[in-house]
Residue frames as qw, qx, qy, qz and C-alpha x, y, z in Angstrom:
[[0.009, -0.808, 0.041, 0.587, 82.55, 59.13, 34.76],
 [0.741, 0.431, 0.385, 0.343, 82.74, 59.40, 30.96],
 [0.262, -0.515, 0.205, 0.790, 85.08, 61.85, 29.12],
 [0.449, 0.689, 0.541, 0.176, 82.62, 62.92, 26.33],
 [0.357, 0.090, 0.145, 0.918, 83.79, 65.80, 24.36],
 [0.104, 0.565, 0.420, -0.702, 81.94, 68.96, 25.18],
 [0.443, 0.670, 0.529, 0.274, 79.63, 70.15, 22.37],
 [0.359, 0.144, 0.090, 0.918, 80.67, 73.38, 20.73],
 [0.011, 0.639, 0.471, -0.608, 79.10, 76.57, 22.04],
 [0.371, 0.885, 0.279, -0.022, 77.50, 79.33, 19.89],
 [0.152, -0.874, 0.352, 0.299, 80.87, 81.29, 20.39],
 [0.508, -0.271, 0.719, 0.389, 82.91, 78.42, 18.99],
 [0.536, 0.512, 0.637, 0.211, 80.60, 78.11, 15.93],
 [0.148, 0.969, 0.085, -0.176, 80.68, 81.90, 15.36],
 [0.278, -0.743, 0.508, 0.335, 84.38, 81.76, 15.27],
 [0.546, 0.026, 0.776, 0.315, 84.52, 78.63, 12.88],
 [0.442, 0.756, 0.482, 0.026, 82.00, 80.37, 10.62],
 [0.022, 0.944, -0.164, -0.286, 84.10, 83.53, 10.48],
 [0.349, -0.509, 0.702, 0.355, 87.16, 81.45, 9.57],
 [0.561, 0.289, 0.746, 0.214, 85.31, 79.40, 7.00],
 [0.338, 0.877, 0.329, -0.087, 84.34, 82.62, 5.33],
 [0.019, -0.898, 0.348, 0.267, 87.89, 83.79, 4.72],
 [0.873, 0.450, -0.186, 0.012, 90.42, 82.46, 2.21],
 [0.524, 0.463, -0.530, 0.479, 93.53, 82.95, 4.26],
 [0.551, -0.443, -0.589, 0.393, 94.40, 82.62, 7.95],
 [0.083, -0.775, -0.086, -0.621, 93.41, 85.53, 10.12],
 [0.221, 0.233, -0.609, 0.725, 94.26, 86.99, 13.46],
 [0.223, -0.464, -0.801, 0.305, 92.12, 86.79, 16.60],
 [0.055, 0.418, 0.186, -0.887, 91.39, 90.62, 16.40],
 [0.285, 0.077, -0.557, -0.776, 90.04, 90.20, 12.87],
 [0.352, -0.284, -0.881, -0.139, 87.82, 87.41, 14.06],
 [0.110, -0.465, -0.601, 0.640, 86.68, 89.41, 17.16],
 [0.160, 0.296, -0.104, -0.936, 85.77, 92.28, 14.84],
 [0.360, -0.021, -0.720, -0.593, 83.77, 89.94, 12.49],
 [0.407, -0.329, -0.852, 0.019, 82.00, 88.06, 15.25],
 [0.330, -0.710, -0.048, -0.621, 81.47, 90.84, 17.66],
 [0.838, -0.465, -0.238, 0.155, 83.07, 88.88, 20.44],
 [0.309, -0.891, 0.325, 0.063, 85.82, 90.31, 22.79],
 [0.563, 0.599, -0.569, 0.032, 89.32, 89.45, 21.54],
 [0.222, -0.419, 0.791, -0.385, 90.15, 87.78, 24.88],
 [0.782, 0.121, 0.440, -0.425, 87.17, 85.49, 24.41],
 [0.789, 0.553, -0.213, -0.159, 88.08, 84.74, 20.83],
 [0.253, 0.629, -0.718, 0.159, 91.64, 83.86, 21.82],
 [0.417, -0.239, 0.795, -0.370, 90.60, 81.46, 24.58],
 [0.833, 0.323, 0.276, -0.356, 87.97, 79.77, 22.17],
 [0.647, 0.624, -0.424, -0.108, 90.58, 79.36, 19.48],
 [0.106, -0.491, 0.828, -0.248, 92.87, 77.62, 22.01],
 [0.666, 0.063, 0.640, -0.377, 89.99, 75.11, 22.69],
 [0.782, 0.545, 0.049, -0.297, 89.28, 74.68, 18.97],
 [0.337, 0.668, -0.663, -0.019, 92.95, 74.01, 18.25],
 [0.321, -0.335, 0.839, -0.287, 92.98, 71.29, 20.89],
 [0.745, 0.304, 0.506, -0.311, 89.93, 69.66, 19.18],
 [0.445, -0.127, 0.660, 0.591, 91.81, 69.95, 15.87],
 [0.352, 0.773, 0.527, -0.028, 89.12, 72.25, 14.35],
 [0.186, 0.979, -0.089, 0.010, 91.52, 75.14, 13.89],
 [0.837, -0.015, 0.008, 0.548, 95.24, 75.28, 12.97],
 [0.135, -0.926, 0.108, 0.335, 97.85, 77.95, 13.16],
 [0.834, 0.358, 0.161, 0.387, 99.80, 77.84, 9.88],
 [0.346, 0.576, -0.177, 0.719, 101.43, 81.26, 10.61],
 [0.338, -0.208, -0.610, 0.686, 102.30, 82.62, 13.98],
 [0.136, 0.371, 0.419, -0.817, 99.24, 84.36, 15.51],
 [0.483, 0.198, -0.365, -0.771, 97.14, 83.56, 12.47],
 [0.463, 0.043, 0.828, -0.314, 94.42, 80.98, 12.42],
 [0.437, 0.183, -0.548, -0.689, 92.58, 78.81, 9.89],
 [0.834, -0.051, 0.344, -0.428, 89.74, 76.30, 10.00],
 [0.192, -0.275, 0.923, 0.191, 90.61, 72.72, 9.32],
 [0.423, -0.059, -0.735, -0.526, 88.71, 70.15, 7.27],
 [0.314, -0.380, -0.838, 0.236, 87.33, 68.73, 10.62],
 [0.032, 0.358, 0.303, -0.883, 86.37, 72.34, 11.58],
 [0.342, 0.117, -0.407, -0.839, 84.41, 72.67, 8.34],
 [0.396, -0.206, -0.877, -0.177, 82.74, 69.31, 8.96],
 [0.117, -0.337, -0.705, 0.613, 81.50, 70.60, 12.42],
 [0.232, 0.276, 0.033, -0.932, 79.60, 73.47, 10.55],
 [0.335, -0.039, -0.717, -0.609, 77.64, 71.05, 8.41]]
């Protein structure tokens, strides 16, 4: 049984793209509005992206894409 990391879903990529297009950290509600996803979905996907090191939370309840996250979009 291998522990291969799961590939990113379309939802994950939409969230990363939305973050890549902003110059400052944004809240999950802003991301939900931009992507058209429900805020509950955005929150749970952000948690997964943080665990992978693709998103960071420099300010409480605000999120920003990391360099690794940007690399995933290329």
